[in-house]
A tleap script that builds the chain and sets N, CA, C and O, in Angstrom:
source leaprc.protein.ff14SB
mol = sequence {
  NMET LYS THR ASN VAL GLY SER THR ASP LYS
  ILE ILE ARG ILE VAL LEU ALA VAL VAL PHE
  ALA ALA LEU TYR PHE THR GLY THR VAL THR
  GLY THR LEU GLY MET VAL LEU LEU VAL LEU
  GLY GLY VAL PHE LEU ALA THR SER LEU ILE
  GLY PHE CYS PRO LEU TYR THR LEU VAL GLY
  MET ASN THR CYS ALA VAL LYS CLYS
}
set mol.1.N position { 24.516 21.955 -36.166 }
set mol.1.CA position { 24.646 20.907 -35.173 }
set mol.1.C position { 24.149 19.592 -35.755 }
set mol.1.O position { 23.029 19.496 -36.258 }
set mol.2.N position { 24.989 18.605 -35.676 }
set mol.2.CA position { 24.630 17.274 -36.153 }
set mol.2.C position { 24.109 16.468 -34.963 }
set mol.2.O position { 24.720 16.478 -33.894 }
set mol.3.N position { 23.008 15.783 -35.138 }
set mol.3.CA position { 22.409 14.996 -34.069 }
set mol.3.C position { 23.375 13.896 -33.637 }
set mol.3.O position { 23.891 13.148 -34.468 }
set mol.4.N position { 23.614 13.803 -32.318 }
set mol.4.CA position { 24.496 12.765 -31.814 }
set mol.4.C position { 23.913 12.028 -30.600 }
set mol.4.O position { 24.627 11.301 -29.910 }
set mol.5.N position { 22.622 12.218 -30.346 }
set mol.5.CA position { 21.949 11.548 -29.233 }
set mol.5.C position { 20.880 10.624 -29.817 }
set mol.5.O position { 19.942 11.083 -30.468 }
set mol.6.N position { 21.030 9.331 -29.581 }
set mol.6.CA position { 20.099 8.343 -30.098 }
set mol.6.C position { 18.810 8.274 -29.297 }
set mol.6.O position { 18.678 8.913 -28.253 }
set mol.7.N position { 17.857 7.490 -29.797 }
set mol.7.CA position { 16.534 7.428 -29.167 }
set mol.7.C position { 16.582 6.780 -27.782 }
set mol.7.O position { 15.883 7.240 -26.880 }
set mol.8.N position { 17.376 5.737 -27.586 }
set mol.8.CA position { 17.492 5.119 -26.263 }
set mol.8.C position { 18.127 6.093 -25.286 }
set mol.8.O position { 17.702 6.199 -24.136 }
set mol.9.N position { 19.141 6.799 -25.748 }
set mol.9.CA position { 19.806 7.802 -24.921 }
set mol.9.C position { 18.834 8.916 -24.534 }
set mol.9.O position { 18.862 9.400 -23.403 }
set mol.10.N position { 17.979 9.320 -25.468 }
set mol.10.CA position { 16.990 10.357 -25.186 }
set mol.10.C position { 16.014 9.913 -24.097 }
set mol.10.O position { 15.688 10.684 -23.195 }
set mol.11.N position { 15.553 8.670 -24.187 }
set mol.11.CA position { 14.607 8.151 -23.195 }
set mol.11.C position { 15.255 8.114 -21.811 }
set mol.11.O position { 14.633 8.501 -20.821 }
set mol.12.N position { 16.498 7.651 -21.744 }
set mol.12.CA position { 17.203 7.599 -20.466 }
set mol.12.C position { 17.371 8.994 -19.881 }
set mol.12.O position { 17.183 9.191 -18.681 }
set mol.13.N position { 17.724 9.961 -20.720 }
set mol.13.CA position { 17.911 11.335 -20.242 }
set mol.13.C position { 16.595 11.929 -19.730 }
set mol.13.O position { 16.581 12.615 -18.708 }
set mol.14.N position { 15.500 11.669 -20.431 }
set mol.14.CA position { 14.205 12.200 -19.996 }
set mol.14.C position { 13.782 11.573 -18.677 }
set mol.14.O position { 13.292 12.269 -17.787 }
set mol.15.N position { 13.966 10.261 -18.543 }
set mol.15.CA position { 13.618 9.577 -17.297 }
set mol.15.C position { 14.447 10.125 -16.135 }
set mol.15.O position { 13.912 10.377 -15.055 }
set mol.16.N position { 15.747 10.308 -16.352 }
set mol.16.CA position { 16.594 10.861 -15.295 }
set mol.16.C position { 16.174 12.281 -14.927 }
set mol.16.O position { 16.177 12.644 -13.750 }
set mol.17.N position { 15.816 13.078 -15.916 }
set mol.17.CA position { 15.381 14.445 -15.643 }
set mol.17.C position { 14.113 14.450 -14.793 }
set mol.17.O position { 13.991 15.253 -13.867 }
set mol.18.N position { 13.173 13.564 -15.100 }
set mol.18.CA position { 11.936 13.474 -14.316 }
set mol.18.C position { 12.228 12.997 -12.896 }
set mol.18.O position { 11.653 13.511 -11.937 }
set mol.19.N position { 13.119 12.018 -12.760 }
set mol.19.CA position { 13.478 11.520 -11.423 }
set mol.19.C position { 14.161 12.613 -10.609 }
set mol.19.O position { 13.837 12.800 -9.436 }
set mol.20.N position { 15.095 13.332 -11.208 }
set mol.20.CA position { 15.785 14.408 -10.495 }
set mol.20.C position { 14.811 15.496 -10.066 }
set mol.20.O position { 14.902 16.003 -8.948 }
set mol.21.N position { 13.878 15.861 -10.947 }
set mol.21.CA position { 12.890 16.877 -10.605 }
set mol.21.C position { 11.980 16.395 -9.479 }
set mol.21.O position { 11.662 17.156 -8.565 }
set mol.22.N position { 11.564 15.139 -9.543 }
set mol.22.CA position { 10.705 14.588 -8.488 }
set mol.22.C position { 11.431 14.568 -7.155 }
set mol.22.O position { 10.843 14.900 -6.126 }
set mol.23.N position { 12.701 14.182 -7.157 }
set mol.23.CA position { 13.473 14.177 -5.914 }
set mol.23.C position { 13.589 15.576 -5.320 }
set mol.23.O position { 13.508 15.749 -4.104 }
set mol.24.N position { 13.778 16.563 -6.175 }
set mol.24.CA position { 13.917 17.936 -5.696 }
set mol.24.C position { 12.587 18.491 -5.193 }
set mol.24.O position { 12.516 19.044 -4.095 }
set mol.25.N position { 11.542 18.342 -5.991 }
set mol.25.CA position { 10.269 18.981 -5.640 }
set mol.25.C position { 9.524 18.265 -4.519 }
set mol.25.O position { 8.645 18.863 -3.898 }
set mol.26.N position { 9.845 17.009 -4.243 }
set mol.26.CA position { 9.239 16.339 -3.089 }
set mol.26.C position { 10.023 16.596 -1.817 }
set mol.26.O position { 9.583 16.221 -0.730 }
set mol.27.N position { 11.172 17.228 -1.938 }
set mol.27.CA position { 11.974 17.549 -0.759 }
set mol.27.C position { 12.876 16.414 -0.317 }
set mol.27.O position { 13.475 16.491 0.755 }
set mol.28.N position { 12.989 15.369 -1.111 }
set mol.28.CA position { 13.869 14.255 -0.769 }
set mol.28.C position { 15.329 14.684 -0.811 }
set mol.28.O position { 16.114 14.315 0.062 }
set mol.29.N position { 15.688 15.456 -1.819 }
set mol.29.CA position { 17.043 15.992 -1.944 }
set mol.29.C position { 16.928 17.512 -1.901 }
set mol.29.O position { 16.221 18.111 -2.711 }
set mol.30.N position { 17.620 18.129 -0.959 }
set mol.30.CA position { 17.531 19.576 -0.801 }
set mol.30.C position { 18.925 20.196 -0.804 }
set mol.30.O position { 19.933 19.497 -0.916 }
set mol.31.N position { 18.961 21.482 -0.683 }
set mol.31.CA position { 20.229 22.203 -0.599 }
set mol.31.C position { 20.971 22.241 -1.921 }
set mol.31.O position { 20.378 22.241 -3.000 }
set mol.32.N position { 22.296 22.272 -1.797 }
set mol.32.CA position { 23.149 22.391 -2.970 }
set mol.32.C position { 23.011 21.179 -3.884 }
set mol.32.O position { 22.935 21.322 -5.105 }
set mol.33.N position { 22.979 19.990 -3.295 }
set mol.33.CA position { 22.837 18.783 -4.105 }
set mol.33.C position { 21.520 18.792 -4.877 }
set mol.33.O position { 21.473 18.369 -6.032 }
set mol.34.N position { 20.464 19.267 -4.250 }
set mol.34.CA position { 19.173 19.357 -4.924 }
set mol.34.C position { 19.216 20.298 -6.114 }
set mol.34.O position { 18.666 19.999 -7.175 }
set mol.35.N position { 19.869 21.430 -5.934 }
set mol.35.CA position { 19.980 22.395 -7.040 }
set mol.35.C position { 20.834 21.831 -8.173 }
set mol.35.O position { 20.516 22.018 -9.347 }
set mol.36.N position { 21.917 21.140 -7.819 }
set mol.36.CA position { 22.775 20.543 -8.840 }
set mol.36.C position { 21.988 19.505 -9.639 }
set mol.36.O position { 22.075 19.474 -10.867 }
set mol.37.N position { 21.224 18.657 -8.955 }
set mol.37.CA position { 20.418 17.656 -9.654 }
set mol.37.C position { 19.356 18.305 -10.529 }
set mol.37.O position { 19.085 17.827 -11.630 }
set mol.38.N position { 18.754 19.387 -10.051 }
set mol.38.CA position { 17.735 20.083 -10.835 }
set mol.38.C position { 18.332 20.679 -12.109 }
set mol.38.O position { 17.737 20.570 -13.181 }
set mol.39.N position { 19.491 21.299 -12.000 }
set mol.39.CA position { 20.156 21.871 -13.177 }
set mol.39.C position { 20.590 20.759 -14.128 }
set mol.39.O position { 20.420 20.882 -15.341 }
set mol.40.N position { 21.149 19.674 -13.588 }
set mol.40.CA position { 21.562 18.549 -14.408 }
set mol.40.C position { 20.365 17.931 -15.128 }
set mol.40.O position { 20.474 17.548 -16.293 }
set mol.41.N position { 19.236 17.834 -14.451 }
set mol.41.CA position { 18.022 17.342 -15.082 }
set mol.41.C position { 17.568 18.248 -16.211 }
set mol.41.O position { 17.104 17.770 -17.247 }
set mol.42.N position { 17.698 19.557 -16.018 }
set mol.42.CA position { 17.359 20.506 -17.075 }
set mol.42.C position { 18.250 20.352 -18.297 }
set mol.42.O position { 17.790 20.438 -19.436 }
set mol.43.N position { 19.530 20.123 -18.044 }
set mol.43.CA position { 20.473 19.911 -19.151 }
set mol.43.C position { 20.134 18.613 -19.875 }
set mol.43.O position { 20.139 18.568 -21.105 }
set mol.44.N position { 19.839 17.551 -19.115 }
set mol.44.CA position { 19.455 16.286 -19.730 }
set mol.44.C position { 18.210 16.452 -20.587 }
set mol.44.O position { 18.148 15.933 -21.702 }
set mol.45.N position { 17.224 17.166 -20.077 }
set mol.45.CA position { 15.985 17.372 -20.823 }
set mol.45.C position { 16.242 18.174 -22.099 }
set mol.45.O position { 15.735 17.834 -23.168 }
set mol.46.N position { 17.031 19.237 -21.977 }
set mol.46.CA position { 17.315 20.079 -23.141 }
set mol.46.C position { 18.074 19.312 -24.219 }
set mol.46.O position { 17.732 19.396 -25.399 }
set mol.47.N position { 19.103 18.564 -23.818 }
set mol.47.CA position { 19.879 17.827 -24.816 }
set mol.47.C position { 19.074 16.703 -25.454 }
set mol.47.O position { 19.300 16.356 -26.614 }
set mol.48.N position { 18.138 16.135 -24.705 }
set mol.48.CA position { 17.314 15.080 -25.311 }
set mol.48.C position { 16.307 15.670 -26.294 }
set mol.48.O position { 16.018 15.052 -27.318 }
set mol.49.N position { 15.777 16.834 -26.006 }
set mol.49.CA position { 14.822 17.457 -26.925 }
set mol.49.C position { 15.510 17.985 -28.181 }
set mol.49.O position { 14.950 17.917 -29.275 }
set mol.50.N position { 16.723 18.511 -28.023 }
set mol.50.CA position { 17.480 19.037 -29.159 }
set mol.50.C position { 18.096 17.905 -29.974 }
set mol.50.O position { 18.172 17.981 -31.200 }
set mol.51.N position { 18.540 16.844 -29.276 }
set mol.51.CA position { 19.176 15.727 -29.957 }
set mol.51.C position { 20.668 15.915 -30.145 }
set mol.51.O position { 21.297 15.194 -30.919 }
set mol.52.N position { 21.234 16.881 -29.442 }
set mol.52.CA position { 22.656 17.186 -29.571 }
set mol.52.C position { 23.261 17.367 -28.192 }
set mol.52.O position { 22.723 18.107 -27.368 }
set mol.53.N position { 24.379 16.693 -27.932 }
set mol.53.CA position { 25.085 16.819 -26.668 }
set mol.53.C position { 26.497 17.327 -26.946 }
set mol.53.O position { 27.286 16.620 -27.573 }
set mol.54.N position { 26.833 18.535 -26.495 }
set mol.54.CA position { 28.174 19.078 -26.750 }
set mol.54.C position { 29.289 18.225 -26.140 }
set mol.54.O position { 30.383 18.144 -26.698 }
set mol.55.N position { 29.019 17.598 -25.012 }
set mol.55.CA position { 30.032 16.758 -24.372 }
set mol.55.C position { 30.381 15.549 -25.246 }
set mol.55.O position { 31.532 15.114 -25.278 }
set mol.56.N position { 29.402 15.021 -25.939 }
set mol.56.CA position { 29.646 13.892 -26.831 }
set mol.56.C position { 30.612 14.274 -27.955 }
set mol.56.O position { 31.420 13.445 -28.372 }
set mol.57.N position { 30.545 15.500 -28.446 }
set mol.57.CA position { 31.457 15.916 -29.509 }
set mol.57.C position { 32.885 16.031 -28.982 }
set mol.57.O position { 33.842 15.770 -29.711 }
set mol.58.N position { 33.026 16.419 -27.722 }
set mol.58.CA position { 34.365 16.541 -27.153 }
set mol.58.C position { 35.046 15.187 -26.982 }
set mol.58.O position { 36.256 15.070 -27.173 }
set mol.59.N position { 34.275 14.171 -26.624 }
set mol.59.CA position { 34.849 12.837 -26.415 }
set mol.59.C position { 34.679 11.928 -27.634 }
set mol.59.O position { 35.131 10.783 -27.618 }
set mol.60.N position { 34.039 12.423 -28.675 }
set mol.60.CA position { 33.888 11.669 -29.917 }
set mol.60.C position { 32.832 10.580 -29.869 }
set mol.60.O position { 32.940 9.584 -30.586 }
set mol.61.N position { 31.815 10.751 -29.039 }
set mol.61.CA position { 30.747 9.758 -28.944 }
set mol.61.C position { 29.591 10.108 -29.863 }
set mol.61.O position { 29.374 11.267 -30.216 }
set mol.62.N position { 28.854 9.069 -30.241 }
set mol.62.CA position { 27.644 9.250 -31.022 }
set mol.62.C position { 26.752 8.049 -30.745 }
set mol.62.O position { 27.146 6.914 -31.013 }
set mol.63.N position { 25.549 8.283 -30.208 }
set mol.63.CA position { 24.649 7.176 -29.884 }
set mol.63.C position { 23.532 7.032 -30.905 }
set mol.63.O position { 22.612 6.238 -30.713 }
set mol.64.N position { 23.606 7.789 -31.982 }
set mol.64.CA position { 22.600 7.661 -33.044 }
set mol.64.C position { 22.873 6.416 -33.870 }
set mol.64.O position { 24.012 5.972 -34.015 }
set mol.65.N position { 21.794 5.869 -34.406 }
set mol.65.CA position { 21.922 4.722 -35.289 }
set mol.65.C position { 22.572 5.158 -36.585 }
set mol.65.O position { 22.332 6.264 -37.070 }
set mol.66.N position { 23.382 4.299 -37.138 }
set mol.66.CA position { 24.074 4.596 -38.405 }
set mol.66.C position { 23.080 4.445 -39.549 }
set mol.66.O position { 22.437 3.405 -39.683 }
set mol.67.N position { 22.955 5.483 -40.375 }
set mol.67.CA position { 22.056 5.439 -41.524 }
set mol.67.C position { 22.775 4.834 -42.713 }
set mol.67.O position { 23.933 5.154 -42.982 }
set mol.68.N position { 22.078 3.957 -43.423 }
set mol.68.CA position { 22.682 3.321 -44.601 }
set mol.68.C position { 22.235 3.979 -45.870 }
set mol.68.O position { 22.646 3.570 -46.955 }
savepdb mol mol.pdb
quit
């Protein structure tokens, strides 16, 4: 797996994961939408820690800085 998630993208994903978890665990968002946000937050957290997003490979995106 080649890294395709840049540092700014990682920070945004981690922040979103924390916000989604906070919304779910405080009871602000419940039910099916709450579970979807919780799972999506988990995916965001995992892809930011790994540094690889499979969806980016499908659409040909790469947010990593170009190394010279």
